[in-house]
N, C-alpha and C positions, 0 to 999 in steps of 0.2 A: 400369751393366750389371745390377746386382742388381735394380733397380726394373723393368727390362725383363723379367727372368726371373720376377719376382713377377707382373707384368702378364700374361705368357703363362700362368702357372699359374692365375691368376684367370680368364682366357679359357677354359682347358680345363675348369675347374669349371663355368663358365657353360654351356658346351655340354652337359656331363654332366647338370646339374640340369634344364635346360629341354628336353632331348631327349625326345620322346615316341616311342611305337612307330612313328609314321609319318614321323619326321624322321631322316634319316641323319646320320652324322658329317660326311660330305662337304657336305651342305647347311648344317649348322650352321657349319662352317668358312667356307663361302662367305658366309654372312650377316654374320658378324663380321669377315670378311676376315683369317682366320687360316689360314696354310698347313697342310694336313693333316699334313705332315711334322713341323711344330711341335707339333701336337696329340699325335702318337704318340711324340714324343721323350721319352726318359727319361734323366736324367743318370746318368753312371757314377761320380759322385763317391763313392758309397757303397763301391765296390770299392777305392778308394784306401787305406782302412784295413787292407787285407789284406796282411800282411807275408809274406816268403818262407817263414818257418818254418811259418806257418799254412797256406800254399798247399801245401807239401810234405806236411803232415799230411793235408790233404784229398785229395791225390792218392794217398797211401798207403792211406787208407781206401777210396777208390774202387777201387784196384787189388786190395785184399784181397777186396772184395765181388764184383767181376767178374773172375774169374781169366782168362777168355778174352779180356779186353780187351787189344788189342795195344798195344805200346809207342808206336806212332805216334800213336794216339789219346790216350794218356796224356800224351805230351809236348805 
């Protein structure tokens, strides 16, 4: 599975590097047979390290900064 993810990452870089102003992402994906959804996919693994205490802290900072922000949006 990791090698497949590495391969997809390599394909994304390939499209980014070789894309000129005339070539769209859609065309680049079609050429190397990579689904566009895979090109745009970004892993959420980075957010896993966010613990509850840090999340509460970020919510409080946001609430202090935007007093009119409703509780529904905050939750």
